N, C-alpha and C positions, 0 to 999 in steps of 0.2 A: 309162212313158216308151217311145215307139216306138223300135225299133232303127234304127240308122243316123242318127239325128238327133243332131247335135252340139249339145249344150246348153252354152253358156258361162255359167258362173256367175261373176260378177264380185264380188269381195269389195270392196264399196264402202261408203262411209259412208251413213248415211241421207240422204235427199234434202234434208232441212232443213239438213243440214250442208254440202250442196254449195254452197249460195248463202248466204253470210253477209249478213245485212242490213247495209246501209250505216249508218254511225253517224248517229244522229239528233241534231240540235242539242238542247242542254240546254233543258229547259223551265223557265222561271223562274217561280216561284210568287210572286205578289205579293199581300200581304195588302191587302185593300181599305182604302183610306184612307191607306196608307203611301206614302212617296215612293219613286220608282224607285230601285233599288239603284245605287249608284255607288261607285267606289273613291276614297275620300277619304284624303288624307295624314293620318298620325297627328298629333293635336294637338301643337303645339310650344309650348314656353315661350318667353317673350320672350328676346331675346339676353342672354347673360350680361354683366353690367356690374359694374364695381368701384365701389362707392359708398363715399363717405367715412363715417367713423364718425359717429353722430348728434352733432350739435352741441348743447351745452348752451345753453338759452335765454339770450340776452343776450351770448353769446360769439361773436365773429366767426370766420370760417374759420381753420382751423389754420395758423399760420405759425411759422417758426423764429425765436425771439427770443433775444438774447444773455442770458447769465446776469446777474442783477441785480448791479450794482456796489455795493461797500461805500459807506456814506454818506460823502460828501466826497471820494471817489476818482473821478477822471476816467477816461475810456476808456484802456485799456492802450496805451502807446506805447513804442517802443524808444528809450531815451535813451543817449547815449554815456557811458561810464564817466568819472568825474571824472579829468581829466588830472593827472598828477603835477607837482609844482612843477618848473619848468625853471630852469636857471641863468640869472642875469640878465646875465651878461657884464659884471660890475663889475671893472675892472682895479685890483687892489690893489697899492700901491707902498710900500716901506719908505724913509723919508727918514732919512739919517744924522744923528744927534745925539750928540756925545760928551758923556759926563757931566762935571760940574764936577770940577776937580782936588781931590784930597784927600791928607792926610798919612798915613803909615803908622799903622795902628790907627784911622784916622778913617773917616767914612762919606761916601757920596755916593749919587746916585740915577741909575740907568740909565733913560732915557726911550725906550721903544720906540714910535716914531712911525710910524703907518700911515695913508696917504691913499687915497681912492677916486678914481681918474681917470675912472670911468664906463665906458660911457655909462649904466649903470643903477644902481639901488640894490641892495645885497647882499640876496639872497633866501635865503641859507644862512649858518649860523654860520661864523666864520673863527677861526683860531688863530694866536697870536703866540708864537714860541719865542725866548727870550733865552738865549744862551750866554755865560757870564761868563769872563773871563780867569783864569788860575791865580793864586792868592793873594787872591781876592776871594770873600766869602761872602754870600749873600743873607740879608737880615733883614727880616721882615715888620713891619707889615702891608703887603700889596701892593694894587695897584689894576690890574684889578678884583680883588675879594676872592676869586675862585675860582682865582687863580693858584696853581700847585703846583710845588714843587721836585721834579724828577724824579731827580736824581742827578748824577754827574760825567760829563762828556764825556771820551772816552779821551785826546784830545790837548789838552783845555782844562780849564776849571773846571766849576762846577755849571751845570745847565740848569734854566730856569724856563719853564713853559708857562702861557699865559693864553688864555681863550676869550672871544669876543665874539658877541653875538646878531645875527641879521639886522637889516637896516634902516639900514645906513650909506649915506647918500645920496651922489650924485656931488658931488665938490668938498669933502666933509667928511672929517674925520680922527678917528682913535681912538688913544689913547696908553695903553700899559701902563707903570706906574711900579714899578720894582723897586729898593728901597733895598738898599745893599750896604755891607759893612764890609771895609776893606783890612787885610791881615795886618800886625801891628806890625813884622815883620822885613823888609818890602819896602824895597828901596833906592829912592832918588829916581830918577825916570825915567818911561818910558812903558810901560804895560801894554797889550800887544796881544793879539789872539786872541779878543776879544769879538765877538759878532754878534747881529743881530736878523733873524728870518725871519717871513714871514707865509704861511699856507696857507689857501686857501678854494676851495670847489667852484665858485664863480661866476667865478673868475679865469681869463681866457683866455690871459694872458701872464705867465709866471713869471720872465722875464728880469730883472725889477726887484723881485723878492720878497726879496732879501737884501742887507743892508748891514753892514759891519764897524764897530766903534767902538773907540776907545782910551781908557784912563784914565790921566791924568797923576798921578804920585805926586810930591808936593812934600816937600822936606825940612823938618822942623820947625826953628824957630829954637832956638838953644842956650838951655837953661834954661827953655824953654816946656813 
């Protein structure tokens, strides 16, 4: 190398590296006889659908049917509960009847007379209570036959109670018959303190449910 000559050595890349070739378009190789390449969407299945379960031959589409009813039973219905018996508003009234007179030691009959003033027929049983004066004793048989002697009233004599079934129509009457015997020591005169009462669930007016009665004691003829 001659003196005085400046030689510049450039550390450079090879010349082939200085100019990078431009990217070339991809070359598509097509097989003879094949269709041109294309971008196709992936095969899709048909849209999802909800299909009914297979139907048995001869059976129509599924429907909601009511449960089979028992033979002879109609469709269910809501029926009101049976109403309880209601009072008939039958106004019961005691009519005063004094027993026939009797001698000491003799017998007579107390007639407890009850009438129905209406407006309806009695729909419930009713009870007749007979209170006897002192010195008088009840003696059966009684009418009705279920009459019972209850005991003594604190201020009077014995008490007899009789029951009657429903069905007394308006304008009709019922009578309890209570045979009694007078004490032999009773003086002649009037025995007071007896009474007849009626009690019933159908009765709207109790102002006429009680009446008193008297028993007349007659003296026996001398030597009789």
